[in-house]
C-alpha positions in Angstrom: 20.1 -87.4 -36.0 21.9 -88.7 -32.6 22.7 -86.5 -30.1 26.5 -86.6 -28.3 27.1 -87.8 -24.8 29.3 -86.0 -22.7 30.6 -86.9 -19.0 31.3 -83.9 -16.8 34.1 -84.4 -14.0 32.0 -85.2 -11.3 30.3 -87.6 -12.9 33.1 -89.3 -14.5 34.8 -89.4 -11.1 31.4 -91.1 -9.9 31.1 -93.4 -12.3 34.8 -94.6 -11.9 34.5 -95.5 -8.5 31.2 -97.6 -9.0 31.5 -101.9 -8.5 31.9 -102.7 -12.7 28.7 -104.3 -13.0 26.6 -101.1 -11.9 29.5 -99.1 -14.3 28.6 -101.0 -16.9 24.8 -101.0 -16.4 24.7 -97.4 -16.0 27.1 -96.8 -18.8 24.5 -98.8 -21.2 21.5 -96.5 -20.0 23.8 -93.2 -20.8 24.5 -94.5 -24.4 20.9 -94.5 -25.0 20.9 -91.1 -24.7 21.5 -90.9 -28.1 18.6 -91.4 -29.2 16.7 -88.7 -27.4 13.8 -87.7 -27.5 12.7 -91.4 -29.0 14.0 -93.0 -25.6 12.1 -96.0 -23.8 14.3 -94.9 -20.6 12.6 -93.5 -17.6 13.4 -89.8 -17.6 11.4 -86.8 -16.0 12.2 -83.3 -16.2 13.4 -81.6 -13.3 10.9 -78.9 -12.0 12.6 -75.5 -11.6 15.1 -76.2 -13.6 15.6 -75.4 -17.8 15.9 -78.1 -19.7 17.1 -80.7 -17.1 16.3 -84.4 -16.6 16.7 -87.1 -14.3 17.6 -90.7 -15.6 16.5 -93.8 -13.1 18.7 -96.2 -13.7 17.9 -98.9 -10.0 19.0 -97.4 -6.9 20.7 -94.4 -9.0 20.1 -91.3 -10.3 22.3 -89.6 -13.5 21.2 -85.7 -14.2 21.7 -84.5 -17.7 21.3 -81.5 -19.4 20.3 -81.4 -23.0 21.4 -78.8 -26.1 18.8 -79.2 -28.6 20.9 -76.4 -30.8 24.0 -78.5 -30.3 22.5 -81.5 -30.4 24.4 -82.1 -27.2 23.3 -83.9 -23.9 25.8 -83.4 -20.7 25.3 -85.8 -17.6 25.8 -83.2 -15.1 25.9 -85.8 -12.0 25.6 -89.7 -11.0 24.8 -90.3 -7.6 22.5 -92.8 -5.3 19.1 -91.8 -5.4 19.2 -90.6 -1.6 21.8 -87.7 -2.4 21.3 -87.1 -5.9 19.5 -84.2 -5.9 21.5 -82.1 -3.0 23.4 -79.5 -4.4 22.4 -79.5 -7.8 25.1 -78.6 -10.0 24.8 -75.2 -11.8 25.5 -75.4 -15.5 
């Protein structure tokens, strides 16, 4: 059974400002999250955060939270690798 993947407002806004090629690359990676946890993607759990993971795509990172019971993944933040971990969103 697949997970539903949602973008929060901050992630959607950042994604909309990217160049079309980067935007499409990130969307493809995020779409693959539907098959969590059987993924071949580069994702790692964030230390100190409950059920929060990092997905890597080139120089960009996406932070996402997994809600197992509801079968939902919420993309909390998308940003460049230099600034993704500053001011982590609380959810």
